[in-house]
MARBA-247444 format. One record per residue (C-alpha): y, x, z. Coordinates in steps of 0.2 Angstrom, whole numbers, plus 5000, padded with zeros to 4 digits. Example, Ala and Ser with C-alpha at 12.3 -4.5 7.8 and 13.67 -1.06 7.14 Angstrom:
2
497850625039;499550685036;
***
This chain:
610
515449974965;514050084969;512450054959;511250014972;509549924973;508049924984;506249924978;504749894990;503249994985;502249925000;502449855017;502949685011;501749535012;500449655019;499949755034;500349935032;500750045016;502650055021;503650135007;505350085000;506450164987;508250154988;509150184971;510950244973;511750284957;510650414949;509750464965;508150394973;507950394992;506150364998;505950285015;504150325022;502550345011;501150255020;499450195017;498350055023;496550035026;495549925015;495149745018;493349695020;493049645002;493649814995;491949884996;491750074998;493650104997;494350235009;496150195009;497450104998;499050184993;500550134983;500650154964;501750304960;502050284942;503850234943;504250384954;503250504943;504350444928;505950464938;505450614949;507050714944;508050584953;507150594969;508350664983;507050664997;505750575007;506250515024;504950475037;505150355052;503650415062;501950495061;500750355059;499650345044;500550185038;502150285037;501450465031;499750435025;500150425006;501050595007;499550695002;499250594986;501150584982;501450764983;500050804971;501150714958;502950724964;503850864973;505250814984;505950875001;505250795017;506350745032;505750685049;505750725067;504850875073;503350775079;503250675063;503350835052;501950915062;500850765059;501350755041;500850935039;499050895046;498850755033;499650845018;498651015021;496950925020;497250925002;497051104995;498251064981;499651034994;499451195005;500851284996;502051144999;503351195012;504951095009;505051015026;506650975036;506650935054;507950805059;508450705075;509750565079;511150695079;510750745061;511850695047;511450745029;512750725015;512150694998;513850654991;513850464988;512650445002;512550515020;510950495029;510850485048;509550435061;509250345077;507950345090;506750205092;505350155104;503650145097;501850205102;502250385096;503650495102;505150545091;505050385080;506650365070;507650235061;508550285046;510350245041;511050265023;512950265023;513850215007;515650175003;515249985004;514349995021;512650045028;510850015023;509750025039;507850045040;507150025057;505450095054;504350025068;505249985084;505249885100;506349875115;505549925132;506549985147;505050065155;504550205143;504750385145;506250485138;505350545123;504950365118;506650285123;507950195112;509750255112;510650095114;512350175113;511850245095;511350065090;513050005095;513850145085;512950095070;513349905073;515249945074;515249975055;514749855041;512849845039;512449785021;510649775022;509349785037;507549825033;506749775049;505049785057;504349605058;502549645063;502749575080;503749425077;502349305075;501649325092;501949175104;501449135122;501349275134;502649415131;502049585126;501649695141;502749845145;502050015144;502150035163;501049885164;499849945152;499850115161;499350025177;498049915168;497150075161;497150155178;496350005186;495049995173;494550175176;494450145195;493249995191;492150105181;491650205196;489950295193;489950255174;490350365159;491950295151;492050295132;493850255126;494150195109;496050225104;497050265088;497250445087;499050445083;499450325097;500150465108;500750345121;499050275124;498250445124;499550495138;499050345148;497150395146;497550575152;498450505167;497050385172;495750525169;496650645181;496950515194;495050465195;494550655195;493650655178;493750765163;494050715145;492950755130;493750735113;492550665101;493050705083;494050825074;495450705070;495950675089;495750855093;497050905080;498250765085;498150805104;498350995100;499850955089;500550845103;500350975116;501151105106;502650985103;502650945122;502450765118;501050755130;501250785149;499750855157;499550825176;498250955178;497951125169;497151105152;495551195157;495351075172;495650915162;494750945145;492950985142;492051035126;491050915116;489551035117;489551025136;489450835136;487650825141;487950935156;489350835163;488950695176;489350515170;490450485184;491550625180;491650605161;492850515149;492450525130;494050495120;493550445102;494650385087;493650395072;494050505057;495150385048;496050325064;494950165066;494050195082;492950035081;491950115067;491450265078;490950145092;489850055079;488950225075;488750275093;487950105098;486750115082;486250295087;487050365071;488350475080;487650655081;488550685098;488750525108;487450385110;488050235120;486850175134;486750055149;487750165160;489250175149;490950085151;491650055134;493550035134;494349975118;496250015120;496749965102;497249795095;496149775079;496949705063;496449535058;495449605043;494149695055;494049565069;492349505064;491749685063;492449715081;491549555087;489949625079;490149795087;490549715104;488949615103;487949765099;488749855114;488249715126;486449715119;486349905124;486849855142;488549935141;490049865150;491449825138;493249795141;494549765127;496449775131;496949645119;495849515129;496949535145;498649595139;499649575123;499949755118;501149795103;502149935097;503149815086;504749715088;504449535096;505549395090;506749425104;506849605099;507249565081;508549445086;509349565098;509449705085;510249585072;511549535085;511949715087;511949755068;512549595061;511849635044;512449545028;510649545021;508949545030;507349605022;505849585035;504549725031;502949795039;502149625039;501049505030;501949355022;501649225036;502449355048;503849385037;504249195037;504249195056;505549335055;506549235043;506549085056;507049205070;508549255060;509049075056;508949035074;510449155078;511449085063;511049195048;511249105031;509449085024;510149135007;510449305014;508649335020;507549405006;505649395008;505249524995;503749554985;503049724980;504049794965;505549674967;507249754963;508449694976;510249734969;511949744977;513149634967;514849554971;513949404978;512849514989;511049564987;510049464974;508349494965;508749554948;507049594941;505449684946;504549854943;502649844940;501949924956;500049894958;498949964972;497950124970;496250124978;495550284984;493750314985;493150494991;494250644985;494750574969;496550534966;496150414952;496250234955;494550154957;495149994949;494749804950;493249814938;492349934949;492649834964;492049674955;490449764951;490249824969;490549644975;489249574963;487949704968;488249674987;488149484984;486849454971;486049624967;485449704951;484149654938;483549794926;482449764911;481849914901;481149894883;480750014869;481049964851;480650034833;482350014824;481550054807;480149924808;481349804818;480149764832;479849784850;478449914853;478249904872;478149764885;479749754895;479649834912;480749744925;481449784942;482649704954;483649764969;484549644981;484049494969;482249434971;480649514978;479749554962;477949524968;478349354975;479249304958;477949354945;478249194935;480149224934;479849404929;478649354916;479849234908;481249354909;480149474899;479849344886;481749314885;482049494883;480849514868;481549354860;483349414861;482949584854;481849514840;483149384835;484549524834;483449644824;483049504812;484749434809;485949584812;486749654796;487249814804;486349884820;487549904835;486849954852;488149864862;487949704853;486049714855;486249744874;487549614876;486449484868;485049524880;486249534895;486949364891;485349274888;484549344904;486049314915;486049124909;484149114912;484249194930;485749084935;484848924929;483248974939;484049044955;485948994955;486349174957;487249294946;486449474948;487149614938;485949624923;485649794916;484649804899;483949974895;483449984877;482650144870;482150184853;480450264847;480050334830;478250284826;478250384809;478050554816;477050674806;475350714814;474950894819;474051004806;472351064811;472851244810;474151204823;472951124834;471751274832;473251384836;473451294853;471651314857;471651494852;473051524865;472051464880;470951624883;471851754892;470851914892;469452014884;468651984867;469251804866;471051864866;470751974851;469951824842;471451724847;472551854839;471551854823;471651664823;473451674824;473551794810;472551684799;473551534804;475151624799;474451664782;473851484780;475551424782;476251524768;475751414754;476451264763;478151354764;478051394746;477651214742;479151154753;480251284744;479851224727;479951044732;481751074739;482151164723;481651014713;
***
């Protein structure tokens, strides 16, 4: 039997960060390498990526990285992975071009050139494994599912998919290819479950969304339209382009991110322009010269989260676009649960500015992911022996499990995996046989190093309870405090209104230091500061019921410094005159001063000799 196990690095019990390693004998096949955007409590974090330690330790075994589509939740971790692990990358032409955009942002990766373009007619023979592909329908063209064929059967990874009969050819699913895969044994199905939780009204077809966007543009007659969309949602950008042309407007691309994506899509002919490019697009620098009634501003934000850019625009922090009362703001993305409160806050600010606001998710259920019915249809085609729901949070994975049970699948054959679980093929089927330690890596700025939970905890404390700093000077030799503590606070209390609190905190600082200096057998700076910190923290909590970050700053002074000699003082006075007779006197004084020092030097020399 083939030695086979599957390890999720992300994409399970979370939204985003899709990455799965399939170990076949001595080879590792990586399916996607995505990131996710931080939750609200992950203060200051830019993105979250999988932990690559396992792959670094086994990089000689990596056969390749196989990409399902070009969204950041499938390709976003590549720039960080390739700085530590080198492996060939396989994907559709559109996916590879978008991956290059992401990878080449990091200077260390610009020499990497091991890319391989594939399509659903491609088959790659790795010996014990053959890799092939199938087209899927998603919000980006040339999305692929991945099939790994072994002697025992097939492992199928859907990537992100849905079934929609109204999409254009570049987004269409090849149902004949699905039937071909389903005609052979499918050992395991790693299926997109992100849309299975939705109940009530069915998801709108892309043709319905197309008509809805055109109607919204017509309603905005006379106003400037600002569209917030995800930059990699090529399908939505196409619908905005069509509506712009129909209402005789011009598009201004706000942001380098969307410019690159649109440029790449045009080169790959993934976008269909109803008008010549120069008639349809206008430069951002010409925005002020365009009439509102003829303008569409398409913005996506640098990290693909367009609501953040809207927030800057409405606050007047965007250098190019400021939202006003004659703007029609159209949010064409469905925000994640983690940012719903942020979206509501932004909408409120937009209304205060007098702008008209329309959000597609308020009127239509728009999704690029499989519904419950879509998942059941795919399972009836493939008839997998084991189902692993992926690309979803845990509660959504449970709904996918329930959907599979409804069509007769044995619950024992449905695995709700955790990050790092080793799902191994045995004679009895797939079972959990252990786990690999796979944490999350939090990226802040350009550093590849993990920020870590300690830093996040400190940031959370600072954001919630602030910081309290006490600065004091001690004489370690005399074992006493020589200056009155100076205290300041940021984000904790207003100092001037809490003088009594500050005064008492100063007393506690002195008491804590004097107590340590009196009783400590061996002096240790960390022990001293920790003692001050603990006593101050206890006092401040008792007085305010809050826990600020307490930062004691203890400095040392030596009060036994030797005073200046009179000759030295005279020398300083002698240097002040800058010209004339006084300058000569200064020189003379300097010579006398040097001769005056000789006996002292001799004395020191004889003293050292003794």
